N, C-alpha and C positions, 0 to 999 in steps of 0.2 A: 491898746487895740489887739484883739486876738487874731493870730495868723490863720489863714485858711488851711483846711486839712489837705496835706499832700498825699497821705495814705489813709484810706477808710477801710477798716476791716469790720465786716458785719456778719454775725451769727455763724462763724466758721465751725463746721462739724467735720471731723475726720475719723472714720472707723476703719479698723483692721479686723475683719471677721466680726466677732461679737464684742470686740473691745473698742471703746470710745477713747481715742487719743485727744480729741478736742470736742467739747460739748457746748458750742454756742459762744465762741470767743468774739468779742467786739471791742474795738478801740480805734482811735485816730492818732496819726502822727502829723503834727502841724509843720508847715513850711518853716525851715530854719531852726528846727527844734532838735535837741539831742534827747532821744527817748530811751530810757533803760527798760529792757525786757528781762524780768526776773522770774525765777521759778526753780523749785527743787528738782532734782533729777527725776525724770519721768512725768513732769508736770504738763508737758505739751509745748514747751518753749521752742525746742528744735523743730518740731513739726510745724509750728506756726511760721518760723523763719523760712522753712523750705517751701511753704505755700506762698509766702510773700515774694520769694524769688522765682516762682513758677516752676520750681524743681518738682514739687508735688501738686496734684490737684486736690481740691477739697471735696468731701462727700456732698456737702451742701454749704451754702453761705457764699459770700462774695468778698473780693479784694479789689478795690479801685485805687489806681495810682495816677495822680494828677488828672483825674477824670476818665481814665481808660480802664476798662474792665480787664482784669488779669486773665480770666479764663477764656474770654473770647479773642483777646489780642495779646498773647503772652510775649511775642517778639517785641512789640512796641514797649511793653513794660520792662523787659530785660534791658532794652536800650537806655532806659532811664536809671537803671540800678548799677551800683558798684558793690561787689560782694567779696568780703574777706572771711572765708570759713576758718574754723578753729585750727585745723591743720592746713597751713598755708601751702597751696599747690604750686610748688616751684620746681624747676629743673636744675638740679645742683651742678650739672656740668656745663651749663650755659653762662655766658657773660651777661651781666645785668643789662647792658645796653641791648644786646641781641634778644634777650628774653622779652624786654618791654616792647621792642620793635615788633617782635612776632605777635605779642598779645594785641598790640594796636591794629596790626593788619588782620588778625583773626576777627577783630571787631568790625572790620570792613572799612577802616580808615585808610586814606591814601598815605603812601610812605612819607611824603613831604609833610603832611599834617601830623603824622605820628611823631616824626623827629622833632618838630616844633613843640608838640604837646609834651613829649618826654622831657625836654629841657625845663618846661614850666613845672611839671610834676616833680622832677628830681630836686628842684629848688625848694618846693613846698615841703616835701617829706624828708629832705636832708640826705639825698643820695648822690649829690654832685661829685663827691670825692671817691665814689666806689663804682661808678658806671662802667669802668673797664675791668672790674674784678669778676672772677668766677663766683657764682652764687654760693657754691659749696664752701668757699673760704670765708664767708661772712659770718659775723656773730648772729645769734638768734634775733637780737634787736634790729639789726640791719635787714635780716630776712623778712621781718614783719614790715619794715618800711618798703621793701620791694613788693610785698603782697598788697600793701596799701596803694602803691604806685600803679600796679596793674588794675586795681579796682577803680582808680581815678582817671585813667588814660583817656577815656571817652567823655570826660567831663560830665558825669552823671549828676542828676538832681539829688539822688538819694544814695547814701552809703549804708550798707548793712554789715555790721562787724560782729562776728561770733567769737567771744572770749579773746579779744585782741591782745591782751597782755599775759595770756596763759604761758607759763614756763619761762618768763623773763626774769632777770635779776632785778633788784630794787632800782638801780640806776636806769635800766632799760625801761622799766615800768613807768617811771616818772617821765622819761622822754616821750614814750608813746602816748601817755595820758595828755601831756601838753600838746602833742601833735593833734590828737583827736579833738581837744577843745578848740584848737585853731581851725580845724576843718569844719567845725560846727558853725563858723561864721558865714560860710558860703554853701553849705549843704544841709539837707535834712538827714539826720543820722539815727539809726536804730542800733543800739548797743546791747548785745546779750552778754551777761556776766554773772558769775557766781560770787564775785568779789563785791560785797556790799559797800565797803569803803570806797572802792573805785566808782561805783554808781553815785554815791553821795558827792564825790568830788567832780564828776564829769556831767552828769545828766540834769536836764531841766525838769524832767517829769519821769515817773516810773509807772509801769504796768506790771503787776504781779499776777502770774498764772499759777494755779494750783489745781491739780486733778482735772486738767483739761478745761478749766474755766477761769475767767478773770475775777480775782477776789479784791483787787484794788487798782485804782487808776487815778493818779493825781501827782501834784508836787509833794516833796518830802514833808513840807509844812502841813499840807492838807492831810496826808496819811497819818502824820503824828497826831493831828487833831481828832482823827477817827478813833484812835486807840487810847488817847489820854483825855480823860474828862476834865482835868485841871492842867493849868500851865504852871511850870516851875521856874522861878526866877532866882538867879544868884545875885545877891546884893553884898557889896563890900563897902564898909563904912570905917573911916579913920576914927579910932577910939580915943577918948580922953579920960582923965580922972573923973570928970563930971558926968560922963556918959558911959556907964558900964555896959557889958554885953547884955545883961538882962534888961537894962533900961532901953537900949536900942531895939532889942527884940520886942519889947512891949510897944514901942513907938511904931515899928513896922506892922505889928499885928493889928494896930488900931486903924490902919489904912483901909478904907472901904473896898471890899472885894477880896481882901486877904483871908484865906481859909486856915492857914497854919504857918507858923514861922519857927524854924529850928536853927540853932547855931551849927554851922557846918564844920569849920576847922580854923585853927590859928594860922595867920599869915606868916610866911617866912621872910617877908620883905622888911627892910629897915624901918618902914613906917608902920606903927601899930594899926592893924586892920582886923576888924571882925567880919566874918563872912556868914551870911544867912541864906537858907533855902526857904523861899517864900512860895507857898501854894496859892493859886488864885483861879477863880472861875472866869475871869475876864482879864483883859490886858490892863494892868494897873501900874505900868512903868512910869507914866507921867505923874500919877498921884504919889507914888513912892518917892520920886525925885523931889517933888515939891515939899513933901512932908520932911524929908531929911534936910533939905535946904532951909526950911523955916525953923527947924530945930537948931540951926547953927552948926550942923555937922558937915563934914566933907565926904561926899560920895566918890569913892574911888573906882567902883565897878557896879554895873547894872546890866545884866544880860539874861536872855532867856536860855534856860537849860534844855538842850535838845534831847529828845528821846532818840537813841541811836537807831540806825536803820536795821540792825540785827533784831532789836526789840520789836520794831514795827513789823518786820517780816514774820517773826515767830508768832506774834499776837494775831496776825491775819491768817496764818496758815495752820497753826497747830490745832486749833479748835474745829477745823473743817474736816 
């Protein structure tokens, strides 16, 4: 069952003088979804995020958040949003506890409510052991956690995160990615990132903006289907003296729907295994499995070869 749209963006246009930053951007973010917002530099991605957070107004078009129009009632929309900009806005000379308390009170929450909420948020983002430390003494990974905590204090329905792992070391990146995935269980997230690997690992769906317009909107599998006319399958078969690589290749090629079969590489495993790249215009995995089984061979691997997100991104943007 498809979740209802938490955010609806319709025909957003933003002009600066005679320049169009956005030219009719439309997409939805569904409740409980982690949506990746991608785009090369200058594509209009940051402008879109600023309009979503009501920091900027659109020249035309609309943004609706949980049924509320952002242009006519921006304060109500802001109350539902938690925002982490790329440059985390922190006061380095403040203690983490005092900073979060101040942020909560700035949101209009009663002090007692903020203190209770701080305890909950600190546990979720992993700040419990540093609440008494000065922010300036924290690692960048912990500073990002503080930024996430301030975005979550008022328990927003939606979190908007702009390049949340920018500048972090590999261990910190893994920690923040895991944290974002866990946050997606209870919030709608919009994640802006230039890191395509990160998007693949975290996001449920991707919207790609290029030259101020949406050029793709869907799951990674759906986007892959748009740019690849054929599916590629990797098939690993345990070889025997009676079944040479050429014989197995012929066997696979005779499977209905197979377009081409090529030998990939030799296996480094102790079990003799031949690997094949099978092109097909339909999903023939069941048929391949049955054909290999009927031939008395042992199937060691059968998986779909994914087109990487970099290839999808380039295919959708370079020709436009």
